[in-house]
N, CA, C and O atoms as a printed pandas DataFrame, in Angstrom:
     atom_number atom_name residue_name chain_id  residue_number  x_coord  y_coord  z_coord
0              1         N          MET        A               1  -48.421  -74.327 -151.741
1              2        CA          MET        A               1  -49.051  -74.062 -150.469
2              3         C          MET        A               1  -50.560  -74.214 -150.623
3              4         O          MET        A               1  -51.129  -73.808 -151.636
4              5         N          HIS        A               2  -51.196  -74.791 -149.631
5              6        CA          HIS        A               2  -52.630  -75.012 -149.645
6              7         C          HIS        A               2  -53.357  -73.700 -149.412
7              8         O          HIS        A               2  -53.134  -73.036 -148.400
8              9         N          GLN        A               3  -54.230  -73.321 -150.344
9             10        CA          GLN        A               3  -54.989  -72.087 -150.230
10            11         C          GLN        A               3  -56.270  -72.335 -149.433
11            12         O          GLN        A               3  -57.079  -73.184 -149.806
12            13         N          ILE        A               4  -56.454  -71.602 -148.345
13            14        CA          ILE        A               4  -57.644  -71.738 -147.520
14            15         C          ILE        A               4  -58.724  -70.822 -148.102
15            16         O          ILE        A               4  -58.473  -69.646 -148.362
16            17         N          THR        A               5  -59.909  -71.363 -148.303
17            18        CA          THR        A               5  -60.978  -70.600 -148.938
18            19         C          THR        A               5  -61.487  -69.496 -148.023
19            20         O          THR        A               5  -61.347  -69.551 -146.801
20            21         N          LEU        A               6  -62.080  -68.498 -148.656
21            22        CA          LEU        A               6  -62.579  -67.337 -147.911
22            23         C          LEU        A               6  -63.643  -67.720 -146.907
23            24         O          LEU        A               6  -63.647  -67.190 -145.796
24            25         N          TRP        A               7  -64.544  -68.620 -147.257
25            26        CA          TRP        A               7  -65.612  -68.959 -146.328
26            27         C          TRP        A               7  -65.069  -69.661 -145.080
27            28         O          TRP        A               7  -65.632  -69.521 -143.994
28            29         N          ARG        A               8  -63.986  -70.410 -145.233
29            30        CA          ARG        A               8  -63.385  -71.053 -144.050
30            31         C          ARG        A               8  -62.729  -70.021 -143.134
31            32         O          ARG        A               8  -62.807  -70.125 -141.910
32            33         N          ARG        A               9  -62.085  -69.028 -143.741
33            34        CA          ARG        A               9  -61.478  -67.971 -142.938
34            35         C          ARG        A               9  -62.544  -67.156 -142.218
35            36         O          ARG        A               9  -62.385  -66.818 -141.045
36            37         N          LEU        A              10  -63.628  -66.841 -142.918
37            38        CA          LEU        A              10  -64.717  -66.090 -142.291
38            39         C          LEU        A              10  -65.371  -66.886 -141.164
39            40         O          LEU        A              10  -65.694  -66.333 -140.114
40            41         N          LEU        A              11  -65.562  -68.174 -141.384
41            42        CA          LEU        A              11  -66.139  -69.024 -140.342
42            43         C          LEU        A              11  -65.219  -69.096 -139.120
43            44         O          LEU        A              11  -65.686  -69.042 -137.983
44            45         N          ALA        A              12  -63.921  -69.216 -139.360
45            46        CA          ALA        A              12  -62.964  -69.258 -138.250
46            47         C          ALA        A              12  -62.985  -67.946 -137.464
47            48         O          ALA        A              12  -62.938  -67.962 -136.234
48            49         N          GLU        A              13  -63.056  -66.813 -138.162
49            50        CA          GLU        A              13  -63.125  -65.517 -137.479
50            51         C          GLU        A              13  -64.416  -65.390 -136.675
51            52         O          GLU        A              13  -64.398  -64.904 -135.544
52            53         N          PHE        A              14  -65.537  -65.826 -137.255
53            54        CA          PHE        A              14  -66.813  -65.747 -136.552
54            55         C          PHE        A              14  -66.801  -66.619 -135.302
55            56         O          PHE        A              14  -67.186  -66.164 -134.225
56            57         N          LEU        A              15  -66.363  -67.866 -135.438
57            58        CA          LEU        A              15  -66.323  -68.772 -134.285
58            59         C          LEU        A              15  -65.350  -68.280 -133.219
59            60         O          LEU        A              15  -65.649  -68.341 -132.027
60            61         N          GLY        A              16  -64.187  -67.791 -133.646
61            62        CA          GLY        A              16  -63.220  -67.271 -132.691
62            63         C          GLY        A              16  -63.736  -66.080 -131.933
63            64         O          GLY        A              16  -63.525  -65.971 -130.725
64            65         N          THR        A              17  -64.417  -65.172 -132.630
65            66        CA          THR        A              17  -64.987  -64.002 -131.970
66            67         C          THR        A              17  -66.074  -64.418 -130.987
67            68         O          THR        A              17  -66.119  -63.910 -129.867
68            69         N          ALA        A              18  -66.950  -65.336 -131.389
69            70        CA          ALA        A              18  -68.012  -65.806 -130.506
70            71         C          ALA        A              18  -67.439  -66.488 -129.269
71            72         O          ALA        A              18  -67.928  -66.276 -128.159
72            73         N          MET        A              19  -66.413  -67.296 -129.452
73            74        CA          MET        A              19  -65.800  -67.976 -128.306
74            75         C          MET        A              19  -65.075  -66.994 -127.379
75            76         O          MET        A              19  -65.087  -67.162 -126.159
76            77         N          LEU        A              20  -64.448  -65.979 -127.958
77            78        CA          LEU        A              20  -63.768  -64.984 -127.135
78            79         C          LEU        A              20  -64.776  -64.183 -126.307
79            80         O          LEU        A              20  -64.537  -63.928 -125.127
80            81         N          VAL        A              21  -65.885  -63.789 -126.903
81            82        CA          VAL        A              21  -66.928  -63.076 -126.158
82            83         C          VAL        A              21  -67.469  -63.967 -125.044
83            84         O          VAL        A              21  -67.669  -63.506 -123.920
84            85         N          THR        A              22  -67.703  -65.228 -125.351
85            86        CA          THR        A              22  -68.183  -66.170 -124.343
86            87         C          THR        A              22  -67.190  -66.316 -123.192
87            88         O          THR        A              22  -67.588  -66.368 -122.029
88            89         N          ALA        A              23  -65.919  -66.381 -123.512
89            90        CA          ALA        A              23  -64.894  -66.522 -122.469
90            91         C          ALA        A              23  -64.829  -65.276 -121.584
91            92         O          ALA        A              23  -64.707  -65.387 -120.364
92            93         N          VAL        A              24  -64.908  -64.108 -122.188
93            94        CA          VAL        A              24  -64.824  -62.863 -121.410
94            95         C          VAL        A              24  -66.037  -62.727 -120.499
95            96         O          VAL        A              24  -65.894  -62.452 -119.307
96            97         N          VAL        A              25  -67.222  -62.917 -121.053
97            98        CA          VAL        A              25  -68.439  -62.777 -120.237
98            99         C          VAL        A              25  -68.501  -63.884 -119.180
99           100         O          VAL        A              25  -68.816  -63.618 -118.020
100          101         N          GLY        A              26  -68.205  -65.104 -119.574
101          102        CA          GLY        A              26  -68.245  -66.213 -118.619
102          103         C          GLY        A              26  -67.238  -66.070 -117.498
103          104         O          GLY        A              26  -67.541  -66.381 -116.347
104          105         N          SER        A              27  -66.037  -65.600 -117.822
105          106        CA          SER        A              27  -65.041  -65.431 -116.760
106          107         C          SER        A              27  -65.423  -64.276 -115.851
107          108         O          SER        A              27  -65.105  -64.308 -114.662
108          109         N          GLY        A              28  -66.089  -63.266 -116.367
109          110        CA          GLY        A              28  -66.559  -62.169 -115.503
110          111         C          GLY        A              28  -67.632  -62.632 -114.541
111          112         O          GLY        A              28  -67.620  -62.281 -113.361
112          113         N          ILE        A              29  -68.566  -63.429 -115.057
113          114        CA          ILE        A              29  -69.628  -63.948 -114.198
114          115         C          ILE        A              29  -69.042  -64.886 -113.130
115          116         O          ILE        A              29  -69.422  -64.825 -111.961
116          117         N          MET        A              30  -68.126  -65.737 -113.546
117          118        CA          MET        A              30  -67.532  -66.681 -112.595
118          119         C          MET        A              30  -66.679  -65.970 -111.552
119          120         O          MET        A              30  -66.644  -66.386 -110.394
120          121         N          ALA        A              31  -65.993  -64.904 -111.948
121          122        CA          ALA        A              31  -65.179  -64.156 -110.991
122          123         C          ALA        A              31  -66.046  -63.538 -109.909
123          124         O          ALA        A              31  -65.662  -63.520 -108.740
124          125         N          VAL        A              32  -67.213  -63.030 -110.287
125          126        CA          VAL        A              32  -68.137  -62.452 -109.298
126          127         C          VAL        A              32  -68.630  -63.540 -108.346
127          128         O          VAL        A              32  -68.790  -63.293 -107.151
128          129         N          GLU        A              33  -68.869  -64.733 -108.867
129          130        CA          GLU        A              33  -69.328  -65.834 -108.008
130          131         C          GLU        A              33  -68.225  -66.313 -107.069
131          132         O          GLU        A              33  -68.495  -66.650 -105.916
132          133         N          LEU        A              34  -66.972  -66.345 -107.560
133          134        CA          LEU        A              34  -65.872  -66.845 -106.743
134          135         C          LEU        A              34  -65.414  -65.858 -105.675
135          136         O          LEU        A              34  -65.047  -66.257 -104.569
136          137         N          SER        A              35  -65.437  -64.570 -106.009
137          138        CA          SER        A              35  -64.930  -63.539 -105.087
138          139         C          SER        A              35  -65.918  -62.376 -105.020
139          140         O          SER        A              35  -65.661  -61.310 -105.581
140          141         N          PRO        A              36  -67.029  -62.573 -104.345
141          142        CA          PRO        A              36  -68.079  -61.544 -104.382
142          143         C          PRO        A              36  -67.699  -60.220 -103.712
143          144         O          PRO        A              36  -68.284  -59.188 -104.041
144          145         N          ASP        A              37  -66.753  -60.220 -102.798
145          146        CA          ASP        A              37  -66.434  -59.004 -102.045
146          147         C          ASP        A              37  -65.111  -58.364 -102.427
147          148         O          ASP        A              37  -64.739  -57.350 -101.836
148          149         N          ASP        A              38  -64.389  -58.913 -103.388
149          150        CA          ASP        A              38  -63.060  -58.398 -103.723
150          151         C          ASP        A              38  -62.981  -58.088 -105.228
151          152         O          ASP        A              38  -62.727  -58.973 -106.045
152          153         N          VAL        A              39  -63.204  -56.809 -105.570
153          154        CA          VAL        A              39  -63.231  -56.411 -106.965
154          155         C          VAL        A              39  -61.858  -56.582 -107.634
155          156         O          VAL        A              39  -61.783  -56.953 -108.805
156          157         N          GLY        A              40  -60.791  -56.315 -106.905
157          158        CA          GLY        A              40  -59.453  -56.475 -107.469
158          159         C          GLY        A              40  -59.171  -57.911 -107.851
159          160         O          GLY        A              40  -58.591  -58.174 -108.904
160          161         N          LEU        A              41  -59.571  -58.831 -107.012
161          162        CA          LEU        A              41  -59.386  -60.252 -107.317
162          163         C          LEU        A              41  -60.270  -60.670 -108.493
163          164         O          LEU        A              41  -59.864  -61.495 -109.312
164          165         N          GLN        A              42  -61.462  -60.109 -108.578
165          166        CA          GLN        A              42  -62.330  -60.393 -109.708
166          167         C          GLN        A              42  -61.681  -59.964 -111.027
167          168         O          GLN        A              42  -61.723  -60.701 -112.012
168          169         N          LEU        A              43  -61.088  -58.786 -111.042
169          170        CA          LEU        A              43  -60.414  -58.296 -112.240
170          171         C          LEU        A              43  -59.239  -59.191 -112.620
171          172         O          LEU        A              43  -59.023  -59.479 -113.797
172          173         N          LEU        A              44  -58.481  -59.628 -111.612
173          174        CA          LEU        A              44  -57.360  -60.534 -111.872
174          175         C          LEU        A              44  -57.846  -61.857 -112.457
175          176         O          LEU        A              44  -57.289  -62.347 -113.439
176          177         N          GLN        A              45  -58.879  -62.430 -111.857
177          178        CA          GLN        A              45  -59.412  -63.695 -112.348
178          179         C          GLN        A              45  -59.940  -63.552 -113.778
179          180         O          GLN        A              45  -59.695  -64.408 -114.628
180          181         N          ASN        A              46  -60.658  -62.473 -114.030
181          182        CA          ASN        A              46  -61.210  -62.257 -115.360
182          183         C          ASN        A              46  -60.113  -62.066 -116.404
183          184         O          ASN        A              46  -60.186  -62.625 -117.498
184          185         N          SER        A              47  -59.102  -61.278 -116.064
185          186        CA          SER        A              47  -58.039  -61.009 -117.043
186          187         C          SER        A              47  -57.192  -62.247 -117.320
187          188         O          SER        A              47  -56.804  -62.475 -118.466
188          189         N          VAL        A              48  -56.902  -63.037 -116.317
189          190        CA          VAL        A              48  -56.109  -64.258 -116.524
190          191         C          VAL        A              48  -56.885  -65.260 -117.383
191          192         O          VAL        A              48  -56.338  -65.847 -118.316
192          193         N          ALA        A              49  -58.168  -65.446 -117.055
193          194        CA          ALA        A              49  -58.988  -66.384 -117.845
194          195         C          ALA        A              49  -59.129  -65.902 -119.284
195          196         O          ALA        A              49  -59.075  -66.712 -120.209
196          197         N          THR        A              50  -59.309  -64.603 -119.489
197          198        CA          THR        A              50  -59.426  -64.053 -120.828
198          199         C          THR        A              50  -58.132  -64.227 -121.619
199          200         O          THR        A              50  -58.166  -64.596 -122.793
200          201         N          ALA        A              51  -56.998  -63.966 -120.983
201          202        CA          ALA        A              51  -55.703  -64.114 -121.660
202          203         C          ALA        A              51  -55.456  -65.565 -122.075
203          204         O          ALA        A              51  -54.983  -65.826 -123.181
204          205         N          LEU        A              52  -55.771  -66.489 -121.203
205          206        CA          LEU        A              52  -55.577  -67.901 -121.533
206          207         C          LEU        A              52  -56.522  -68.352 -122.645
207          208         O          LEU        A              52  -56.128  -69.113 -123.529
208          209         N          ALA        A              53  -57.761  -67.885 -122.600
209          210        CA          ALA        A              53  -58.710  -68.226 -123.675
210          211         C          ALA        A              53  -58.255  -67.633 -125.003
211          212         O          ALA        A              53  -58.346  -68.288 -126.041
212          213         N          LEU        A              54  -57.767  -66.401 -124.974
213          214        CA          LEU        A              54  -57.289  -65.768 -126.207
214          215         C          LEU        A              54  -56.088  -66.502 -126.777
215          216         O          LEU        A              54  -55.987  -66.664 -127.993
216          217         N          CYS        A              55  -55.185  -66.944 -125.934
217          218        CA          CYS        A              55  -54.031  -67.726 -126.407
218          219         C          CYS        A              55  -54.487  -69.025 -127.067
219          220         O          CYS        A              55  -53.986  -69.396 -128.128
220          221         N          ALA        A              56  -55.427  -69.706 -126.444
221          222        CA          ALA        A              56  -55.941  -70.956 -127.017
222          223         C          ALA        A              56  -56.634  -70.698 -128.352
223          224         O          ALA        A              56  -56.475  -71.480 -129.289
224          225         N          LEU        A              57  -57.396  -69.619 -128.450
225          226        CA          LEU        A              57  -58.089  -69.300 -129.697
226          227         C          LEU        A              57  -57.111  -68.914 -130.806
227          228         O          LEU        A              57  -57.303  -69.290 -131.962
228          229         N          ILE        A              58  -56.080  -68.176 -130.464
229          230        CA          ILE        A              58  -55.078  -67.798 -131.460
230          231         C          ILE        A              58  -54.342  -69.033 -131.972
231          232         O          ILE        A              58  -54.098  -69.159 -133.172
232          233         N          LEU        A              59  -53.989  -69.940 -131.068
233          234        CA          LEU        A              59  -53.327  -71.170 -131.501
234          235         C          LEU        A              59  -54.247  -72.042 -132.356
235          236         O          LEU        A              59  -53.786  -72.733 -133.264
236          237         N          THR        A              60  -55.539  -72.009 -132.064
237          238        CA          THR        A              60  -56.499  -72.828 -132.806
238          239         C          THR        A              60  -56.819  -72.249 -134.174
239          240         O          THR        A              60  -56.760  -72.956 -135.180
240          241         N          PHE        A              61  -57.161  -70.951 -134.218
241          242        CA          PHE        A              61  -57.636  -70.356 -135.459
242          243         C          PHE        A              61  -56.572  -69.571 -136.215
243          244         O          PHE        A              61  -56.814  -69.151 -137.347
244          245         N          GLY        A              62  -55.430  -69.367 -135.634
245          246        CA          GLY        A              62  -54.369  -68.626 -136.298
246          247         C          GLY        A              62  -53.945  -69.183 -137.640
247          248         O          GLY        A              62  -53.819  -68.419 -138.597
248          249         N          PRO        A              63  -53.718  -70.483 -137.753
249          250        CA          PRO        A              63  -53.309  -71.026 -139.045
250          251         C          PRO        A              63  -54.378  -70.910 -140.146
251          252         O          PRO        A              63  -54.049  -70.925 -141.332
252          253         N          VAL        A              64  -55.638  -70.797 -139.756
253          254        CA          VAL        A              64  -56.719  -70.729 -140.736
254          255         C          VAL        A              64  -56.953  -69.298 -141.194
255          256         O          VAL        A              64  -57.018  -69.024 -142.393
256          257         N          SER        A              65  -57.081  -68.370 -140.217
257          258        CA          SER        A              65  -57.526  -67.019 -140.584
258          259         C          SER        A              65  -56.606  -65.902 -140.111
259          260         O          SER        A              65  -56.856  -64.737 -140.421
260          261         N          GLY        A              66  -55.573  -66.216 -139.386
261          262        CA          GLY        A              66  -54.738  -65.171 -138.816
262          263         C          GLY        A              66  -55.184  -64.770 -137.426
263          264         O          GLY        A              66  -54.469  -64.047 -136.732
264          265         N          ALA        A              67  -56.357  -65.226 -137.007
265          266        CA          ALA        A              67  -56.908  -64.998 -135.671
266          267         C          ALA        A              67  -56.969  -63.525 -135.297
267          268         O          ALA        A              67  -56.516  -63.139 -134.219
268          269         N          HIS        A              68  -57.522  -62.706 -136.174
269          270        CA          HIS        A              68  -57.648  -61.285 -135.853
270          271         C          HIS        A              68  -58.787  -61.031 -134.885
271          272         O          HIS        A              68  -58.620  -60.266 -133.935
272          273         N          PHE        A              69  -59.934  -61.647 -135.094
273          274        CA          PHE        A              69  -61.119  -61.526 -134.247
274          275         C          PHE        A              69  -61.621  -60.096 -134.119
275          276         O          PHE        A              69  -62.412  -59.805 -133.222
276          277         N          ASN        A              70  -61.179  -59.193 -134.998
277          278        CA          ASN        A              70  -61.575  -57.796 -134.917
278          279         C          ASN        A              70  -61.373  -57.168 -136.300
279          280         O          ASN        A              70  -60.266  -57.208 -136.837
280          281         N          PRO        A              71  -62.419  -56.595 -136.876
281          282        CA          PRO        A              71  -62.259  -55.990 -138.207
282          283         C          PRO        A              71  -61.214  -54.869 -138.249
283          284         O          PRO        A              71  -60.565  -54.667 -139.275
284          285         N          ALA        A              72  -61.053  -54.151 -137.149
285          286        CA          ALA        A              72  -60.044  -53.074 -137.119
286          287         C          ALA        A              72  -58.627  -53.655 -137.227
287          288         O          ALA        A              72  -57.754  -53.042 -137.841
288          289         N          VAL        A              73  -58.401  -54.810 -136.647
289          290        CA          VAL        A              73  -57.087  -55.449 -136.754
290          291         C          VAL        A              73  -56.860  -55.920 -138.184
291          292         O          VAL        A              73  -55.749  -55.810 -138.702
292          293         N          SER        A              74  -57.891  -56.439 -138.823
293          294        CA          SER        A              74  -57.771  -56.860 -140.218
294          295         C          SER        A              74  -57.444  -55.669 -141.107
295          296         O          SER        A              74  -56.596  -55.770 -141.993
296          297         N          ALA        A              75  -58.119  -54.529 -140.873
297          298        CA          ALA        A              75  -57.852  -53.321 -141.660
298          299         C          ALA        A              75  -56.421  -52.834 -141.427
299          300         O          ALA        A              75  -55.755  -52.407 -142.371
300          301         N          ALA        A              76  -55.947  -52.892 -140.196
301          302        CA          ALA        A              76  -54.574  -52.485 -139.906
302          303         C          ALA        A              76  -53.575  -53.423 -140.573
303          304         O          ALA        A              76  -52.530  -52.977 -141.047
304          305         N          ASP        A              77  -53.885  -54.719 -140.616
305          306        CA          ASP        A              77  -53.013  -55.682 -141.283
306          307         C          ASP        A              77  -52.901  -55.349 -142.772
307          308         O          ASP        A              77  -51.808  -55.389 -143.337
308          309         N          TRP        A              78  -54.027  -55.020 -143.406
309          310        CA          TRP        A              78  -53.992  -54.628 -144.808
310          311         C          TRP        A              78  -53.199  -53.332 -144.982
311          312         O          TRP        A              78  -52.342  -53.239 -145.861
312          313         N          PHE        A              79  -53.484  -52.340 -144.151
313          314        CA          PHE        A              79  -52.859  -51.029 -144.288
314          315         C          PHE        A              79  -51.338  -51.101 -144.115
315          316         O          PHE        A              79  -50.593  -50.534 -144.913
316          317         N          LEU        A              80  -50.888  -51.790 -143.087
317          318        CA          LEU        A              80  -49.456  -51.861 -142.795
318          319         C          LEU        A              80  -48.703  -52.794 -143.738
319          320         O          LEU        A              80  -47.503  -52.616 -143.948
320          321         N          GLY        A              81  -49.383  -53.781 -144.306
321          322        CA          GLY        A              81  -48.691  -54.739 -145.162
322          323         C          GLY        A              81  -48.880  -54.520 -146.646
323          324         O          GLY        A              81  -48.429  -55.337 -147.448
324          325         N          ARG        A              82  -49.543  -53.425 -147.038
325          326        CA          ARG        A              82  -49.855  -53.242 -148.465
326          327         C          ARG        A              82  -48.630  -52.930 -149.302
327          328         O          ARG        A              82  -48.581  -53.330 -150.465
328          329         N          ARG        A              83  -47.652  -52.241 -148.769
329          330        CA          ARG        A              83  -46.451  -51.926 -149.563
330          331         C          ARG        A              83  -45.546  -53.133 -149.745
331          332         O          ARG        A              83  -44.999  -53.361 -150.824
332          333         N          SER        A              84  -45.400  -53.896 -148.683
333          334        CA          SER        A              84  -44.507  -55.055 -148.776
334          335         C          SER        A              84  -45.229  -56.300 -149.295
335          336         O          SER        A              84  -44.584  -57.294 -149.628
336          337         N          GLY        A              85  -46.558  -56.252 -149.365
337          338        CA          GLY        A              85  -47.318  -57.392 -149.858
338          339         C          GLY        A              85  -47.483  -58.509 -148.845
339          340         O          GLY        A              85  -47.818  -59.634 -149.215
340          341         N          THR        A              86  -47.252  -58.215 -147.563
341          342        CA          THR        A              86  -47.337  -59.256 -146.534
342          343         C          THR        A              86  -48.676  -59.296 -145.834
343          344         O          THR        A              86  -48.987  -60.291 -145.180
344          345         N          GLY        A              87  -49.478  -58.261 -145.943
345          346        CA          GLY        A              87  -50.765  -58.199 -145.244
346          347         C          GLY        A              87  -51.887  -58.823 -146.037
347          348         O          GLY        A              87  -51.665  -59.483 -147.052
348          349         N          LEU        A              88  -53.100  -58.602 -145.555
349          350        CA          LEU        A              88  -54.276  -59.066 -146.260
350          351         C          LEU        A              88  -54.416  -58.333 -147.576
351          352         O          LEU        A              88  -53.987  -57.186 -147.709
352          353         N          LYS        A              89  -55.011  -58.992 -148.540
353          354        CA          LYS        A              89  -55.320  -58.371 -149.822
354          355         C          LYS        A              89  -56.632  -57.611 -149.662
355          356         O          LYS        A              89  -57.446  -57.958 -148.807
356          357         N          ILE        A              90  -56.843  -56.586 -150.470
357          358        CA          ILE        A              90  -58.054  -55.773 -150.362
358          359         C          ILE        A              90  -59.307  -56.605 -150.621
359          360         O          ILE        A              90  -60.350  -56.349 -150.019
360          361         N          LYS        A              91  -59.220  -57.600 -151.510
361          362        CA          LYS        A              91  -60.396  -58.446 -151.776
362          363         C          LYS        A              91  -60.739  -59.292 -150.559
363          364         O          LYS        A              91  -61.918  -59.553 -150.316
364          365         N          ASP        A              92  -59.745  -59.732 -149.780
365          366        CA          ASP        A              92  -60.011  -60.492 -148.565
366          367         C          ASP        A              92  -60.545  -59.594 -147.462
367          368         O          ASP        A              92  -61.362  -60.024 -146.648
368          369         N          LEU        A              93  -60.094  -58.364 -147.430
369          370        CA          LEU        A              93  -60.560  -57.423 -146.408
370          371         C          LEU        A              93  -62.030  -57.115 -146.592
371          372         O          LEU        A              93  -62.775  -57.018 -145.616
372          373         N          GLY        A              94  -62.453  -56.962 -147.832
373          374        CA          GLY        A              94  -63.849  -56.668 -148.111
374          375         C          GLY        A              94  -64.749  -57.874 -148.134
375          376         O          GLY        A              94  -65.971  -57.728 -148.148
376          377         N          GLY        A              95  -64.181  -59.065 -148.138
377          378        CA          GLY        A              95  -64.966  -60.291 -148.136
378          379         C          GLY        A              95  -65.461  -60.689 -149.514
379          380         O          GLY        A              95  -66.353  -61.530 -149.628
380          381         N          THR        A              96  -64.897  -60.099 -150.570
381          382        CA          THR        A              96  -65.338  -60.465 -151.912
382          383         C          THR        A              96  -64.489  -61.633 -152.427
383          384         O          THR        A              96  -63.296  -61.712 -152.134
384          385         N          PRO        A              97  -65.102  -62.527 -153.186
385          386        CA          PRO        A              97  -64.332  -63.674 -153.696
386          387         C          PRO        A              97  -63.352  -63.329 -154.785
387          388         O          PRO        A              97  -62.653  -64.209 -155.288
């Protein structure tokens, strides 16, 4: 199996997080522009756009880094998978080579 280097995984997590933040903020701004008087519709537009962006990011970066996009999720992956050996290794969690 091809081993993906740590710097590639970190770069994928950084780019995925940046793109997710951009999608959430951008969809919020666009929802306000599209429906200025209907807050419920704004929330629907924002949540649908965010969900679709997250799906695209997971499909894109999942094979490289697992697409966690959140350090708490990475820590939970290590914690829950440490007994069975299926989660992240402690050296990958801390970012050490």
